[in-house]
C-alpha positions as CSV (number, residue, x, y, z in Angstrom):
1,M,194.3,25.1,247.1
2,T,195.8,23.2,250.2
3,R,198.7,25.3,251.7
4,V,201.9,23.6,251.9
5,Q,203.0,21.9,255.4
6,F,206.8,23.0,256.0
7,A,206.9,21.8,259.5
8,P,208.5,18.9,258.5
9,I,211.0,20.3,256.6
10,S,212.2,22.0,259.5
11,F,212.3,19.1,261.4
12,A,214.3,16.9,258.7
13,A,216.7,20.1,258.5
14,A,217.3,19.6,262.7
15,G,217.5,16.2,262.3
16,A,220.4,16.6,259.5
17,T,222.1,19.3,262.2
18,I,221.8,16.8,265.0
19,T,222.9,13.8,263.3
20,T,226.2,15.6,262.2
21,V,226.8,17.1,265.8
22,L,226.2,13.8,267.0
23,G,228.4,11.6,264.8
24,V,231.3,14.2,265.6
25,V,230.7,13.5,268.9
26,A,230.6,9.7,268.3
27,V,234.3,10.3,266.5
28,Y,235.8,11.8,269.4
29,W,234.2,9.5,272.3
30,S,235.1,6.5,270.4
31,Q,238.5,7.6,269.1
32,S,237.8,6.1,265.5
33,W,236.0,7.6,262.3
34,V,232.1,6.7,262.5
35,P,231.5,4.1,259.2
36,G,230.4,5.7,255.9
37,V,227.4,3.4,256.2
38,G,226.3,4.5,259.2
39,W,226.1,8.0,258.0
40,L,224.3,7.1,255.1
41,A,221.7,4.8,257.0
42,A,221.1,7.9,259.3
43,L,220.7,10.2,256.4
44,S,218.7,7.8,254.4
45,Y,215.8,7.3,257.5
46,L,215.4,11.1,258.1
47,V,214.8,11.6,254.5
48,I,212.3,8.5,253.7
49,S,210.7,9.3,257.1
50,N,209.9,13.0,256.3
51,V,209.0,12.3,252.8
52,L,206.1,9.9,254.2
53,L,205.2,12.2,256.6
54,F,204.9,15.0,253.7
55,R,202.8,12.3,252.0
56,G,200.4,11.4,254.9
57,L,200.0,15.3,255.5
58,Q,199.1,15.9,252.0
59,Q,196.5,12.8,251.6
60,R,195.0,14.4,254.7
61,Q,195.3,17.7,253.1
62,T,196.0,19.2,256.6
63,T,197.7,22.2,257.3
64,R,198.3,21.8,261.4
65,F,201.4,19.8,262.7
66,G,200.8,20.3,266.2
67,P,203.3,20.0,269.4
68,A,202.4,16.3,269.7
69,N,203.5,15.4,266.2
70,A,206.4,18.0,266.5
71,I,207.9,15.9,269.7
72,T,207.2,12.7,267.5
73,A,209.2,14.4,264.8
74,V,212.0,14.9,267.5
75,R,212.3,11.4,268.5
76,S,212.1,10.5,264.8
77,T,215.2,12.3,264.7
78,L,217.0,10.5,267.7
79,V,215.8,7.0,266.0
80,G,217.6,8.2,263.0
81,V,220.8,8.8,265.0
82,I,220.3,5.4,266.4
83,T,219.8,3.8,263.1
84,G,223.2,5.2,262.3
85,I,224.9,4.2,264.9
86,V,223.2,0.6,265.2
87,V,224.6,0.1,261.4
88,A,227.9,1.1,262.1
89,S,228.3,-1.4,264.6
90,F,228.1,-4.4,262.0
91,V,231.3,-3.1,260.6
92,A,233.1,-1.3,263.8
93,P,232.8,-0.8,267.7
94,V,230.3,1.7,268.7
95,P,230.5,3.7,271.8
96,I,227.6,1.9,274.0
97,G,227.1,4.8,276.3
98,L,226.2,7.3,273.3
99,L,223.6,4.3,272.0
100,V,221.8,4.4,275.7
101,A,222.0,7.8,275.9
102,L,220.0,8.3,272.8
103,I,218.0,5.4,273.2
104,V,216.5,6.6,276.6
105,P,215.2,9.9,275.5
106,A,213.5,8.3,272.4
107,L,211.8,5.9,274.7
108,L,210.5,8.5,277.3
109,L,209.7,11.1,274.5
110,D,207.1,8.1,273.4
111,A,205.0,9.0,276.7
112,A,205.2,12.6,276.2
113,D,203.9,12.6,272.5
114,G,200.7,10.9,273.3
115,W,199.9,12.7,276.5
116,I,200.4,15.7,275.0
117,A,197.9,15.0,272.3
118,R,195.3,14.0,274.7
119,R,195.8,17.1,276.9
120,M,195.5,19.3,273.9
121,N,192.8,17.4,272.3
122,S,194.7,17.3,269.2
123,A,194.8,13.4,268.9
124,S,194.6,12.4,265.0
125,E,194.8,9.3,262.7
126,L,198.0,10.7,261.4
127,G,199.7,11.4,264.7
128,A,198.8,7.9,266.0
129,R,200.3,6.4,262.5
130,F,203.4,8.7,262.7
131,D,204.2,7.4,266.6
132,M,203.3,4.0,265.7
133,E,205.8,3.9,262.9
134,V,208.6,5.3,264.6
135,D,207.9,3.0,267.6
136,A,208.1,0.0,265.3
137,F,211.3,1.0,263.4
138,L,212.8,1.8,266.9
139,L,212.3,-1.8,268.0
140,L,213.7,-3.2,264.5
141,V,216.7,-1.3,264.8
142,L,217.0,-1.9,268.6
143,S,216.5,-5.9,268.1
144,A,219.2,-5.7,265.0
145,Y,221.8,-4.6,267.6
146,V,220.8,-6.9,270.2
147,A,220.5,-9.8,267.9
148,Q,224.5,-9.5,267.5
149,T,225.3,-10.8,270.9
150,V,221.9,-12.5,272.0
151,G,220.8,-14.4,268.9
152,V,219.2,-13.8,265.6
153,W,215.8,-14.9,267.4
154,V,215.7,-11.4,269.1
155,L,214.9,-10.3,265.5
156,A,211.3,-11.5,266.0
157,I,210.5,-8.6,268.0
158,G,211.4,-6.0,265.2
159,L,209.8,-7.9,262.3
160,M,206.7,-9.2,263.8
161,R,204.4,-6.0,263.2
162,Y,206.1,-5.7,259.9
163,A,205.2,-9.4,259.3
164,F,201.7,-8.4,260.3
165,V,201.7,-5.6,258.0
166,A,202.6,-8.1,255.3
167,A,199.9,-10.6,256.2
168,G,197.6,-8.0,256.0
169,W,198.3,-7.6,252.0
170,I,197.5,-11.1,251.7
171,F,194.6,-11.3,254.2
172,P,192.5,-8.1,253.6
173,W,190.7,-9.1,256.9
174,L,193.7,-8.5,258.9
175,R,193.6,-4.9,258.0
176,R,190.3,-4.5,260.2
177,Q,190.3,-1.6,262.5
178,L,191.3,-2.9,266.0
179,P,189.5,-1.7,269.0
180,F,192.1,0.3,271.5
181,R,193.9,-1.7,274.0
182,Y,196.1,0.1,276.5
183,W,197.9,-3.2,277.0
184,R,199.5,-2.8,273.6
185,K,201.2,0.3,274.9
186,V,202.4,-1.5,277.7
187,V,203.8,-4.4,275.8
188,T,205.7,-1.8,273.2
189,A,207.2,0.0,276.3
190,A,208.2,-3.5,277.5
191,Q,210.0,-4.3,274.5
192,G,211.8,-0.9,274.5
193,I,213.1,-1.3,278.2
194,A,214.1,-5.0,277.6
195,L,216.3,-4.2,274.6
196,T,217.6,-1.1,276.1
197,I,218.7,-2.9,279.1
198,A,220.1,-5.8,276.7
199,V,222.2,-2.9,274.7
200,T,224.0,-2.3,277.7
201,G,225.2,-6.0,278.0
202,V,225.8,-5.3,282.0
203,I,224.2,-8.7,282.9
204,P,224.2,-11.0,279.9
205,V,222.1,-13.7,281.4
206,L,219.3,-11.2,282.6
207,D,219.5,-9.7,279.3
208,I,218.5,-12.9,277.7
209,L,215.5,-13.3,280.2
210,L,214.2,-10.0,279.7
211,V,214.2,-10.0,276.1
212,A,212.7,-13.6,275.9
213,V,209.7,-12.2,278.2
214,A,209.2,-9.2,276.2
215,L,208.8,-11.5,273.1
216,A,206.6,-13.5,274.8
217,L,204.5,-10.5,275.7
218,L,204.6,-9.4,272.2
219,I,203.4,-12.7,270.6
220,E,200.5,-12.9,273.5
221,S,199.6,-9.2,272.2
222,F,199.5,-9.9,268.5
223,G,198.0,-13.3,269.3
224,R,195.4,-11.8,271.0
225,D,194.5,-9.4,267.9
226,V,194.8,-12.3,265.4
227,V,192.2,-14.1,267.4
228,W,189.9,-11.4,267.2
229,L,190.2,-10.4,263.9
230,V,189.8,-14.2,262.4
231,A,186.5,-14.2,265.1
232,R,185.2,-11.3,262.7
233,R,186.8,-12.0,259.4
234,G,183.3,-12.6,257.8
235,E,181.7,-9.3,259.0
236,G,181.0,-6.5,256.6
237,E,182.2,-8.5,254.0
């Protein structure tokens, strides 16, 4: 009988606590109440993400969570708080300083979890998937925020990965395992940096240019993967 993995529960509880604390900070910082929709979005993300994590652990019948996954879980908690603030921004002003202060460590921790997994020889399929999903959702949330000022075309950054997954439901050959390419990590990092700079809104013209370049890099990266998959779609059938 497989033992139940309780580590994610701890991180879910910690996430709810951190969300509450940062929400109170946001209230005092912005001198206004955080809209209920923001709280709902943050808590919904934390609940759904941890349920999916539980499901992944059960499917793989694992009893290990590991320090790398723990870091990813902390980063996921930050993404939950960021999600709440971004959703709240659609109905009320939000403190940009607080938002950026949350985004930066979320991006920095993205490098830490992978490094620790390799250093401790604890890399796993679940950990890689967990890390990738957190990355993808963070980019979606940031692109939604930036789209409010730069334009809806920015949403292409956040939606591209999900469109690729949806296409895989229609064309099974798109679900083939892709070879490792370090360039994907570079491109993902570029998206996060460009969107974070755009969130600050310090130099509007530069923001548009950086985000446009980031989107071009993302299109190139996905395009290269699609070309590789098309060339091999008949193999193994």
